[in-house]
N, CA, C and O of each residue as an XYZ file, in Angstrom:
396
protein
N      -9.483     24.959     -6.139
C      -9.487     23.555     -6.003
C      -8.456     23.692     -7.571
O      -8.341     24.620     -8.371
N      -7.815     22.279     -7.517
C      -7.092     21.911     -8.670
C      -7.335     20.740     -8.965
O      -6.983     19.895     -8.143
N      -8.065     20.247    -10.322
C      -8.370     19.452    -10.421
C      -7.707     18.364    -11.339
O      -7.654     18.800    -12.489
N      -7.167     17.062    -11.231
C      -6.043     16.483    -11.966
C      -6.525     14.912    -12.334
O      -6.150     13.901    -11.739
N      -7.474     14.975    -13.494
C      -8.145     13.480    -13.727
C      -8.980     13.635    -12.802
O      -9.178     14.744    -12.307
N      -9.822     12.187    -12.282
C     -10.693     12.370    -11.141
C     -10.212     12.623     -9.875
O     -11.129     12.454     -9.071
N      -8.980     13.019     -9.226
C      -8.348     13.543     -8.286
C      -8.566     14.709     -7.887
O      -8.342     15.571     -8.737
N      -9.017     15.156     -6.640
C      -8.818     16.728     -6.427
C      -8.120     17.345     -5.455
O      -8.199     16.854     -4.329
N      -7.279     18.560     -5.661
C      -6.432     18.885     -4.252
C      -7.242     20.191     -3.934
O      -7.844     20.908     -4.733
N      -7.096     20.346     -2.411
C      -7.851     21.489     -1.920
C      -6.558     22.031     -1.299
O      -5.530     21.354     -1.308
N      -6.618     23.236     -0.767
C      -5.371     23.575      0.140
C      -6.142     24.979      1.064
O      -6.738     25.935      0.568
N      -5.927     24.747      2.276
C      -6.379     25.713      3.099
C      -5.782     27.029      3.568
O      -4.876     27.394      2.819
N      -5.976     27.701      4.401
C      -5.504     29.126      4.403
C      -4.125     29.397      4.679
O      -3.547     30.484      4.677
N      -3.447     27.643      5.044
C      -2.457     27.975      5.539
C      -1.379     26.838      4.584
O      -0.455     26.145      5.010
N      -1.766     26.935      3.550
C      -1.034     25.732      2.808
C      -1.041     24.510      2.547
O      -0.489     23.911      1.625
N      -2.043     23.924      3.850
C      -1.889     22.496      3.970
C      -3.074     21.721      2.983
O      -4.238     22.123      2.995
N      -2.675     20.671      2.210
C      -3.267     20.193      0.911
C      -3.748     19.075      1.190
O      -3.054     18.190      1.690
N      -5.315     18.891      0.853
C      -6.042     17.612      1.030
C      -6.217     17.203     -0.425
O      -6.328     17.969     -1.383
N      -6.225     15.873     -0.437
C      -6.502     15.089     -1.164
C      -7.502     14.067     -1.205
O      -7.846     13.739     -0.069
N      -8.372     13.152     -2.568
C      -8.855     12.355     -2.222
C      -8.476     10.774     -2.259
O      -9.332      9.891     -2.316
N      -6.961     10.519     -2.214
C      -6.640      9.767     -2.404
C      -6.006      9.297     -0.813
O      -5.248     10.120     -0.300
N      -6.286      8.035     -0.043
C      -6.132      7.743      0.890
C      -5.018      7.076      0.631
O      -4.996      6.407     -0.402
N      -3.422      7.110      1.810
C      -2.556      6.428      1.498
C      -2.464      5.321      2.400
O      -2.545      5.527      3.611
N      -2.267      3.911      1.838
C      -2.010      2.394      2.566
C      -0.774      1.710      2.022
O      -0.345      1.618      0.872
N      -0.378      1.307      3.048
C       0.550      0.301      2.409
C      -0.169     -1.155      2.260
O      -1.186     -1.544      2.836
N       0.806     -1.982      1.143
C       0.094     -3.386      0.691
C       0.552     -4.123      1.145
O       1.693     -3.977      1.582
N      -0.186     -5.363      1.264
C       0.366     -6.394      1.804
C      -0.182     -7.422      1.384
O      -1.357     -7.739      1.571
N       0.620     -8.004      0.795
C       0.008     -9.495     -0.454
C      -0.290    -10.459      0.783
O       0.445    -10.604      1.760
N      -1.699    -11.184      0.514
C      -2.314    -11.648      1.347
C      -2.924    -13.203      0.614
O      -3.321    -13.175     -0.550
N      -2.944    -14.439      1.369
C      -3.885    -15.750      1.078
C      -5.077    -15.571      2.136
O      -5.048    -15.555      3.366
N      -6.357    -15.413      1.036
C      -7.511    -15.487      2.360
C      -8.172    -16.572      2.048
O      -8.458    -16.852      0.884
N      -8.551    -17.458      3.294
C      -9.230    -18.546      3.069
C     -10.833    -18.003      3.437
O     -11.227    -17.280      4.352
N     -11.599    -18.701      2.276
C     -13.373    -17.979      2.662
C     -13.892    -18.950      2.757
O     -13.109    -19.840      2.426
N     -15.250    -19.503      3.165
C     -15.758    -20.770      2.815
C     -15.725    -21.353      2.141
O     -15.744    -22.534      2.490
N     -15.643    -21.038      0.506
C     -15.836    -21.972     -0.178
C     -14.627    -21.710     -1.207
O     -14.336    -22.520     -2.087
N     -13.888    -20.371     -0.983
C     -12.575    -20.271     -1.837
C     -11.176    -20.071     -1.153
O     -10.982    -20.086      0.062
N     -10.346    -19.904     -2.016
C      -9.317    -19.324     -1.563
C      -8.864    -18.176     -2.538
O      -9.018    -18.249     -3.757
N      -8.262    -17.055     -1.854
C      -8.274    -15.862     -2.576
C      -7.093    -15.203     -2.297
O      -6.904    -14.685     -1.197
N      -6.017    -15.165     -3.481
C      -4.540    -14.832     -3.331
C      -4.730    -12.961     -3.791
O      -5.570    -12.672     -4.643
N      -4.090    -12.121     -3.298
C      -4.293    -10.453     -3.147
C      -3.262     -9.780     -2.579
O      -2.091    -10.084     -2.354
N      -4.042     -8.616     -2.351
C      -3.281     -7.609     -2.027
C      -4.140     -6.592     -0.928
O      -4.830     -5.658     -1.337
N      -4.021     -6.848      0.188
C      -5.216     -6.091      1.645
C      -4.115     -4.768      1.798
O      -2.895     -4.870      1.678
N      -4.827     -3.581      2.076
C      -4.198     -2.456      1.981
C      -4.677     -1.659      3.527
O      -5.829     -1.465      3.917
N      -3.588     -1.350      4.111
C      -3.456     -1.000      5.552
C      -2.913      0.513      5.601
O      -1.815      0.786      5.115
N      -3.750      1.510      6.222
C      -2.951      2.408      6.766
C      -2.079      2.568      7.211
O      -1.898      1.856      8.198
N      -0.788      3.689      6.809
C       0.259      3.654      7.529
C       0.248      3.677      8.893
O      -0.535      4.459      9.433
N       1.153      2.787      9.759
C       1.269      3.250     11.164
C       0.391      1.883     12.096
O       0.724      1.430     13.192
N      -0.755      1.472     11.261
C      -1.559      0.674     11.775
C      -1.029     -0.600     11.412
O      -0.379     -0.826     10.392
N      -1.408     -1.603     12.499
C      -1.514     -3.130     12.747
C      -2.276     -3.774     11.520
O      -3.323     -3.195     11.230
N      -1.939     -4.865     10.752
C      -2.380     -5.421     10.099
C      -3.961     -6.041     10.723
O      -5.021     -5.638     10.245
N      -3.907     -6.929     11.696
C      -4.830     -7.178     12.968
C      -5.941     -5.897     13.061
O      -7.125     -6.059     12.767
N      -5.573     -5.042     13.359
C      -6.393     -3.782     13.658
C      -7.118     -3.199     12.290
O      -8.032     -2.375     12.307
N      -6.583     -3.737     11.199
C      -7.676     -3.463      9.807
C      -8.232     -4.587      9.478
O      -8.963     -4.420      8.502
N      -8.215     -5.754      9.887
C      -9.061     -6.627      9.756
C     -10.149     -6.776     11.034
O     -10.832     -7.795     11.141
N     -10.244     -5.660     11.996
C     -11.005     -6.157     12.969
C     -11.480     -4.988     13.338
O     -11.541     -4.501     14.467
N     -11.941     -4.403     11.934
C     -13.056     -3.085     11.935
C     -14.371     -3.321     11.997
O     -14.713     -4.460     11.681
N     -15.079     -2.678     12.268
C     -16.797     -2.618     11.638
C     -17.101     -2.643     10.198
O     -18.226     -2.612      9.698
N     -15.494     -2.727      9.335
C     -16.361     -2.758      8.026
C     -16.815     -3.915      7.647
O     -16.266     -4.948      8.031
N     -17.890     -3.925      6.832
C     -18.879     -5.184      6.359
C     -17.600     -5.903      5.331
O     -17.391     -7.112      5.425
N     -16.870     -5.130      4.463
C     -16.352     -5.564      3.244
C     -15.011     -5.078      3.226
O     -14.878     -3.888      3.513
N     -13.805     -5.855      2.901
C     -12.221     -5.883      2.907
C     -12.093     -5.627      1.226
O     -12.681     -6.219      0.321
N     -11.051     -4.465      1.152
C     -10.944     -4.615      0.080
C      -9.459     -5.324     -0.667
O      -8.321     -5.184     -0.220
N      -9.801     -6.003     -1.751
C      -8.636     -6.929     -2.057
C      -8.184     -6.284     -3.025
O      -9.198     -6.010     -3.668
N      -7.141     -5.771     -3.666
C      -6.559     -5.889     -5.117
C      -5.790     -6.787     -5.621
O      -5.181     -7.617     -4.945
N      -5.739     -6.663     -7.312
C      -5.255     -7.483     -7.954
C      -5.202     -9.114     -7.415
O      -4.235     -9.845     -7.201
N      -6.863     -9.382     -7.276
C      -7.160    -10.905     -6.561
C      -6.849    -11.992     -7.472
O      -6.306    -11.681     -8.532
N      -7.047    -12.953     -7.291
C      -7.154    -14.284     -8.169
C      -7.817    -15.186     -7.214
O      -7.267    -15.462     -6.148
N      -8.702    -15.552     -7.463
C      -9.726    -16.775     -7.054
C      -9.736    -17.864     -7.272
O      -9.808    -18.172     -8.462
N      -9.662    -19.114     -6.102
C      -9.671    -20.452     -6.664
C     -10.419    -20.907     -5.744
O     -10.683    -20.473     -4.623
N     -10.895    -22.251     -6.569
C     -11.694    -22.906     -6.261
C     -11.277    -24.122     -5.048
O     -10.069    -24.251     -4.850
N     -12.218    -25.005     -4.240
C     -11.316    -25.640     -3.518
C     -10.786    -26.718     -3.925
O     -10.874    -27.732     -3.233
N     -10.138    -26.720     -5.110
C      -9.224    -27.818     -5.412
C      -7.970    -27.023     -6.069
O      -7.137    -27.695     -6.678
N      -7.784    -25.461     -5.957
C      -6.734    -25.061     -6.499
C      -6.902    -24.897     -7.990
O      -5.852    -24.945     -8.629
N      -7.902    -24.733     -8.596
C      -8.036    -24.192     -9.661
C      -8.333    -22.607    -10.011
O      -9.082    -22.000     -9.246
N      -7.859    -22.031    -10.964
C      -8.085    -20.716    -10.456
C      -9.373    -20.077    -11.254
O      -9.292    -20.210    -12.475
N     -10.594    -19.379    -10.748
C     -11.806    -19.211    -11.437
C     -11.634    -18.143    -12.032
O     -11.637    -18.146    -13.263
N     -11.413    -16.784    -11.202
C     -11.424    -15.326    -11.737
C     -10.048    -14.882    -11.407
O      -9.298    -15.578    -10.722
N      -9.691    -13.658    -11.921
C      -8.781    -12.893    -11.582
C      -9.557    -11.502    -11.974
O     -10.190    -11.293    -13.009
N      -9.275    -10.339    -10.547
C      -9.708     -8.914    -10.839
C      -8.995     -8.172    -10.284
O      -8.180     -8.626     -9.481
N      -9.092     -6.495    -10.590
C      -7.996     -5.757    -10.402
C      -8.730     -5.556     -8.853
O      -7.873     -5.598     -7.970
N     -10.164     -5.342     -8.317
C     -10.548     -4.861     -6.989
C     -11.804     -6.120     -7.165
O     -12.496     -6.549     -8.088
N     -11.616     -6.417     -5.629
C     -12.658     -7.333     -5.058
C     -12.934     -7.168     -3.502
O     -12.143     -7.329     -2.573
N     -14.631     -6.705     -3.464
C     -14.553     -6.684     -2.194
C     -15.213     -7.900     -1.462
O     -16.157     -8.575     -1.872
N     -14.558     -8.031     -0.359
C     -14.378     -9.390      0.441
C     -15.355     -9.309      1.786
O     -15.002     -8.717      2.806
N     -16.667    -10.007      1.641
C     -17.102     -9.661      2.780
C     -16.662    -10.345      4.069
O     -16.152    -11.465      4.041
N     -16.842     -9.736      5.088
C     -15.656     -9.937      6.347
C     -16.389    -11.167      6.758
O     -15.781    -12.098      7.286
N     -17.817    -11.213      6.512
C     -18.209    -12.679      7.178
C     -17.830    -14.080      6.683
O     -17.688    -15.146      7.282
N     -17.745    -13.822      5.732
C     -16.681    -15.169      4.801
C     -15.668    -15.525      5.105
O     -15.464    -16.735      5.001
N     -14.499    -14.591      5.651
C     -13.231    -15.141      6.004
C     -13.251    -16.168      7.336
O     -13.726    -16.232      8.470
N     -12.451    -16.886      6.458
C     -12.192    -18.465      7.728
C     -10.788    -17.589      8.545
O     -10.879    -16.992      9.618
N      -9.333    -17.744      7.563
C      -8.400    -17.260      7.789
C      -7.865    -16.307      6.417
O      -8.245    -16.253      5.247
N      -6.805    -15.608      7.187
C      -6.349    -14.447      6.403
C      -4.656    -14.594      6.771
O      -4.411    -14.442      7.968
N      -3.805    -14.794      6.132
C      -1.906    -14.785      6.279
C      -1.850    -13.908      5.209
O      -2.499    -13.821      4.166
N      -0.458    -12.946      5.942
C      -0.020    -12.161      5.153
C       0.959    -12.929      4.468
O       1.213    -13.947      5.112
N       1.609    -12.838      3.409
C       2.382    -13.848      2.165
C       3.811    -14.032      2.958
O       4.561    -15.002      2.854
N       3.991    -12.938      3.724
C       5.398    -12.860      4.037
C       5.332    -13.333      5.437
O       6.449    -13.229      5.944
N       4.127    -13.991      6.564
C       4.486    -14.979      6.945
C       4.337    -16.130      6.782
O       4.418    -16.790      7.819
N       4.062    -16.909      5.488
C       4.070    -18.199      4.937
C       5.717    -18.536      5.463
O       6.552    -17.659      5.683
N       5.948    -20.026      5.601
C       6.642    -20.526      5.988
C       6.717    -21.737      4.884
O       7.534    -22.647      5.021
């Protein structure tokens, strides 16, 4: 096993390698919760649809580079990582769908 920082790389007998890193595509989103609006990045497994990723049994969705706003649009918080409770989401829009 080779360690590089916090990530490890493992090789099997045939030379196939495995890492602790999961590849995902980043989708900038705008999220409305019961009390706040959040702008940040939602992560989708390559080849999966955005809708499939938000319709999982996971209790929380990861949002990175998050900015949290109150009901009037005032910025409250910034965070590199935010765990968003699925039950609090009213709607979520990929930013490239905004017109």
